[in-house]
C-alpha positions as a printed Julia matrix, in Angstrom:
259×3 Matrix{Float64}:
 -19.97  -30.22  -24.18
 -18.5   -27.01  -25.61
 -15.49  -25.44  -23.94
 -17.42  -22.2   -23.37
 -19.92  -24.18  -21.32
 -17.27  -25.39  -18.87
 -17.28  -23.53  -15.56
 -13.95  -22.76  -13.86
 -13.45  -22.91  -10.09
 -10.26  -21.68   -8.46
  -9.06  -23.42   -5.32
  -6.3   -22.97   -2.75
  -6.52  -25.92   -0.38
  -7.39  -29.41   -1.63
  -7.97  -30.64    1.92
 -10.27  -27.9     3.2
 -11.87  -25.91    0.36
 -15.63  -26.48    0.09
 -17.64  -25.78   -3.07
 -21.1   -26.95   -2.13
 -23.69  -24.33   -3.06
 -25.6   -24.96    0.17
 -24.56  -22.59    2.97
 -25.81  -24.13    6.19
 -24.97  -23.21    9.77
 -24.15  -26.53   11.46
 -25.92  -27.55   14.64
 -23.91  -28.81   17.57
 -23.86  -32.59   17.76
 -23.32  -33.06   21.49
 -23.95  -35.83   24.02
 -27.7   -35.12   23.85
 -27.94  -35.93   20.14
 -30.01  -39.08   19.61
 -28.15  -41.33   17.18
 -30.35  -44.37   17.73
 -34.08  -43.98   18.32
 -36.08  -46.42   20.44
 -39.44  -45.01   19.4
 -41.29  -47.64   17.33
 -43.13  -45.06   15.24
 -39.88  -43.21   14.38
 -38.1   -46.43   13.44
 -41.03  -47.64   11.33
 -41.1   -44.34    9.45
 -37.32  -44.46    9.0
 -37.51  -47.97    7.55
 -40.25  -46.96    5.12
 -38.41  -43.78    4.06
 -34.99  -45.39    3.66
 -35.89  -48.79    2.27
 -39.26  -48.42    0.54
 -40.39  -44.92   -0.42
 -37.0   -43.48   -1.41
 -35.85  -46.47   -3.5
 -37.66  -45.65   -6.78
 -36.82  -41.94   -6.4
 -33.11  -42.64   -5.93
 -33.01  -45.17   -8.74
 -34.85  -42.98  -11.27
 -32.86  -39.87  -10.38
 -29.57  -41.73  -10.85
 -30.67  -43.21  -14.17
 -32.33  -40.13  -15.65
 -29.88  -37.48  -14.39
 -26.59  -39.36  -14.63
 -27.21  -42.57  -16.62
 -25.33  -44.29  -13.78
 -23.58  -47.55  -14.54
 -21.93  -49.69  -11.84
 -18.81  -51.75  -12.48
 -17.76  -54.36   -9.93
 -20.95  -54.79   -7.9
 -20.31  -58.54   -7.81
 -17.44  -57.87   -5.37
 -20.0   -57.03   -2.7
 -21.99  -60.25   -3.02
 -19.86  -62.41   -0.72
 -20.47  -59.9     2.06
 -24.23  -59.56    1.65
 -24.78  -60.82    5.22
 -21.83  -58.99    6.77
 -21.32  -55.35    7.61
 -18.65  -53.39    5.79
 -17.38  -49.87    5.14
 -17.4   -48.28    1.71
 -15.42  -45.15    0.83
 -16.35  -42.79   -2.0
 -15.2   -39.59   -3.69
 -17.35  -36.56   -2.89
 -18.46  -34.86   -6.12
 -22.24  -34.43   -5.82
 -24.1   -32.6    -3.06
 -27.33  -34.57   -3.52
 -26.58  -37.7    -5.53
 -23.63  -38.8    -3.38
 -26.06  -39.59   -0.57
 -27.64  -42.42   -2.51
 -25.35  -43.52   -5.35
 -23.63  -45.9    -2.96
 -26.93  -46.86   -1.31
 -28.24  -47.89   -4.73
 -25.14  -49.99   -5.35
 -25.38  -51.96   -2.09
 -29.19  -52.4    -2.14
 -30.93  -54.38   -0.6
 -28.37  -53.97    2.19
 -29.27  -51.03    4.44
 -26.69  -48.26    4.11
 -25.75  -45.53    6.57
 -23.58  -42.49    5.89
 -21.13  -40.65    8.12
 -21.81  -36.98    7.4
 -20.84  -33.51    8.56
 -23.25  -31.8    11.03
 -24.47  -29.49    8.24
 -26.32  -32.41    6.71
 -28.63  -32.74    9.71
 -28.96  -28.99   10.31
 -31.48  -28.11    7.6
 -34.76  -26.89    9.03
 -37.69  -29.21    8.26
 -35.34  -31.63    6.44
 -33.06  -32.75    9.28
 -35.37  -35.57   10.38
 -35.72  -36.84    6.81
 -31.94  -36.86    6.38
 -31.57  -38.78    9.63
 -34.15  -41.32    8.48
 -32.21  -41.76    5.25
 -29.28  -43.01    7.3
 -27.16  -39.99    8.25
 -24.73  -40.45   11.15
 -23.35  -36.97   11.91
 -19.8   -36.47   13.16
 -19.81  -35.32   16.81
 -19.03  -31.74   17.71
 -17.42  -32.58   21.06
 -15.67  -35.42   22.88
 -18.72  -36.15   25.02
 -20.72  -37.19   21.94
 -17.93  -39.37   20.53
 -18.87  -42.39   22.65
 -22.43  -42.45   21.25
 -21.11  -41.92   17.72
 -18.7   -44.85   17.92
 -21.29  -47.12   19.54
 -23.73  -46.33   16.72
 -21.18  -47.26   14.06
 -20.43  -50.53   15.83
 -24.11  -51.43   16.23
 -24.93  -50.69   12.58
 -21.96  -52.68   11.29
 -22.61  -55.64   13.6
 -26.18  -55.83   12.28
 -24.8   -56.44    8.81
 -25.38  -52.95    7.41
 -22.92  -50.91    5.36
 -21.53  -47.51    6.31
 -20.44  -44.98    3.71
 -17.59  -42.56    4.37
 -16.41  -39.7     2.16
 -12.76  -39.26    3.23
 -12.33  -36.13    1.1
 -14.92  -34.57    3.49
 -15.73  -31.57    1.25
 -17.83  -31.47   -1.92
 -16.18  -30.54   -5.21
 -18.93  -30.86   -7.84
 -17.99  -32.95  -10.88
 -14.34  -33.14   -9.86
 -12.63  -35.81  -11.96
  -9.57  -36.52   -9.81
  -9.09  -37.75   -6.26
  -8.11  -35.19   -3.65
  -5.6   -36.04   -0.91
  -7.31  -37.26    2.25
  -6.23  -38.13    5.77
  -6.16  -41.61    7.29
  -8.33  -40.79   10.33
 -11.54  -42.29    8.89
  -9.84  -45.63    8.24
  -9.68  -46.55   11.91
 -13.25  -47.9    11.89
 -12.77  -51.03    9.74
  -9.52  -51.76   11.6
 -11.06  -51.48   15.05
 -14.15  -53.51   14.1
 -12.21  -55.94   11.88
 -14.53  -55.47    8.92
 -13.79  -55.3     5.18
 -13.54  -52.0     3.38
 -14.5   -51.21   -0.22
 -14.31  -48.07   -2.31
 -16.56  -46.7    -5.01
 -15.1   -44.17   -7.43
 -17.54  -42.07   -9.43
 -16.09  -41.1   -12.8
 -17.51  -38.72  -15.41
 -17.56  -40.11  -18.93
 -18.86  -38.8   -22.23
 -21.57  -40.39  -24.32
 -23.98  -39.5   -27.1
 -23.59  -38.88  -30.81
 -21.18  -35.99  -30.31
 -19.69  -37.33  -27.06
 -20.77  -34.13  -25.32
 -23.16  -35.61  -22.76
 -22.06  -36.71  -19.3
 -22.77  -39.92  -17.44
 -21.43  -41.4   -14.2
 -19.65  -44.74  -14.27
 -19.02  -46.0   -10.73
 -16.24  -48.5   -10.05
 -16.38  -50.68   -6.96
 -13.1   -52.12   -5.65
 -12.23  -54.33   -2.69
 -12.4   -55.85   -0.24
  -9.4   -54.17    1.35
  -7.87  -55.24    4.65
  -5.06  -53.68    6.68
  -1.77  -55.41    7.39
  -2.17  -56.77   10.92
   1.6   -56.97   11.33
   1.67  -53.19   11.57
   0.83  -50.89   14.47
  -2.68  -49.42   14.63
  -1.49  -46.1    13.22
   0.44  -47.84   10.45
  -2.58  -50.02    9.63
  -4.69  -46.89    9.16
  -2.15  -45.38    6.8
  -1.75  -48.69    4.97
  -5.48  -49.12    4.43
  -5.83  -45.47    3.43
  -3.1   -45.88    0.81
  -4.65  -49.03   -0.66
  -8.0   -47.32   -1.13
  -6.51  -44.0    -2.26
  -4.41  -45.75   -4.93
  -7.4   -47.76   -6.17
  -9.52  -44.61   -6.45
  -6.7   -42.72   -8.17
  -6.41  -45.48  -10.77
 -10.18  -45.56  -11.42
 -10.39  -41.78  -11.69
  -8.27  -41.99  -14.84
 -11.4   -43.28  -16.59
 -12.99  -39.82  -16.43
 -12.76  -38.29  -19.89
 -14.94  -35.17  -19.75
 -14.99  -32.06  -17.56
 -18.12  -30.22  -16.53
 -16.19  -27.97  -14.14
 -12.5   -27.15  -14.47
 -10.58  -26.76  -11.21
  -7.52  -24.52  -11.24
  -5.15  -23.86   -8.35
  -4.84  -20.13   -7.55
């Protein structure tokens, strides 16, 4: 990739700046939002969409677009019948939704997402069927949200979390993130993994870009600590693992520069 082809993005706040091209007005996820459907037809369609129809599309897109290669998938095998959480860096607006799902297949994977992800007209139902669990907009909806996470995990499914929260396309480092999302594996006493997507060069002139995804874990908190300290401890373990893996990126598609 030639230097003149590299796009530059200027940022101010690593925690809050958002660079997704999609500009969506988020819907309110209140106590009336239906996280779990009891309708047989809806659930049948969701199963077919998430675990049958979308599988070849997700696999081919990952292979053709990004030449994705997974490193460390064997670490997940001992937990194939147990639910777990998996944390990832957020560098693709579309592919991030299934890169982890491809890695954990045939385990069913759900994703904790911002309300914008289920606010797209005509597509919101499809996104929900693909496993989206939107973050509540008020305290009244929090109970349903937490119950949904617990039910999915206890059924042996995986739940993906993007602790960076905001999309920075093709970003090759790990942004600072808070410890708030690490309370779930601690409360439910489940293992946590992380998957770090790195951008690496290939081809005759080393100017093409592929994604190599590194899976690390399982990670567990130190139970000798307080709940708050356990969150910070688990966050640090995963953050440090992702930071180390991100060093394997060796090509930039977009250059990020602090203003």
